[in-house]
C-alpha positions, 0 to 999 in steps of 0.5 A: 928276129922271130921268136916262137911263145910254148903252146898252152900246156903246162907241165913236163921240164923246164924250157931254158930260158932264152933273152929278151934280145928286141927293142921294140914290140908294136902290133902291126896292121894288113888287111884288117889282121894284126901281127905282133913284131918285134923290132919290126918282125913278126913272132912266130907259133911253133909251126911257124904261122906268124901268131896275128889276130883279126881283135885289134884288143886281143892284140895289143894284149899280147903285145904287152905280154911281151913287151912285159918279157926282161931280161928272160923270155917266159912263155908260162909267163905270156899265157895270151900268146899261148891262146892264140899260137893254139888256135893258130897251130891246133885249133883252127886247122884241126877242128873237127880231130879236136872237137872229136877230142872233147867229146869224150869229156861227156860220159866222164864230165866232173859235174856228173860225179857226187859223191853220195857221203859224206852229207855236207860234200853232197850238199855242195855238189849240189849246191855249186854242181847243179845249177851249172847243168839245169842251164846247161839244159835250159840254154842250150838243150843239152841234158846231162845225167848223174850218177853217186860215185865214180864209176864209169857211166854214158849219156844218153845218145840225144845228148851228147849229139846237142852237146857236140852241135854247142860246141861245133857251134863256137868259132875257133877262137871261143873253142880255143878257150872252151878246150883249154878249160876242158882240159884243166878242169875235166868238164865241158859243162864248166867249160862252156858256162864260163865261154858263154858267160855264164861262170866267172874263171874264178867260180869256174875255179871254185867248182872245178877245184870244189872236192879238194877244197873240201880236203884242205879244210878237213884236214888242211893243205900242204906246198905242193898241192897251193902252187898247182892251185894257184898256177890252174886259178892263173891258167883259168884267169887268164882264158877269162880274160882271153874271152872278154878280149873276144866280146871287145870285138 
């Protein structure tokens, strides 16, 4: 049996569920590459590439996701599979176009747009966001400028070049984690902090959702917002686990 997982992004209309018909999930190794096998046949990405990794721990974790699917196969319950598939289908064959797309966040990074008021929200922005930018400047030579308000502003060309160099230095697997995190948080600074272990997934969620959390504390939270925040936290936790598995190699 050959099965296609969904790619990383959530949203859109729900896909029809597929019944689990395989009995066994195993990890097969050949030439230092580990594949996930369902009844001995490979799981395939949406572009028909075998789901495989040189990292045994990651392959075993992906296999656990597939073994947990019962009675239906739910792609949203397999975030590690989606990340590995994204790397194989999109990141590895399209590195430079992907990095070009990521650089669009450079001038719109969430952490660079601060509140001028109220004073307590401004203080929260400075306390939670500025240390991440200070780390980015001190550890990677990327100095991003900040403004108060939402009017667009451009980063210095030298900062953009330094940011691109830091991103380009990432191997394909961490780059996959970075692009997924940036898409969730609208911040390359937070994505790099998670990818390099400067922040945990929980800390990235707290920073990325700071404005919304502040509003909830003022006015309360509705059910839809709660569900959306839970989904974002779950996705970030999965990316954090993916990065942890990468570091085990």
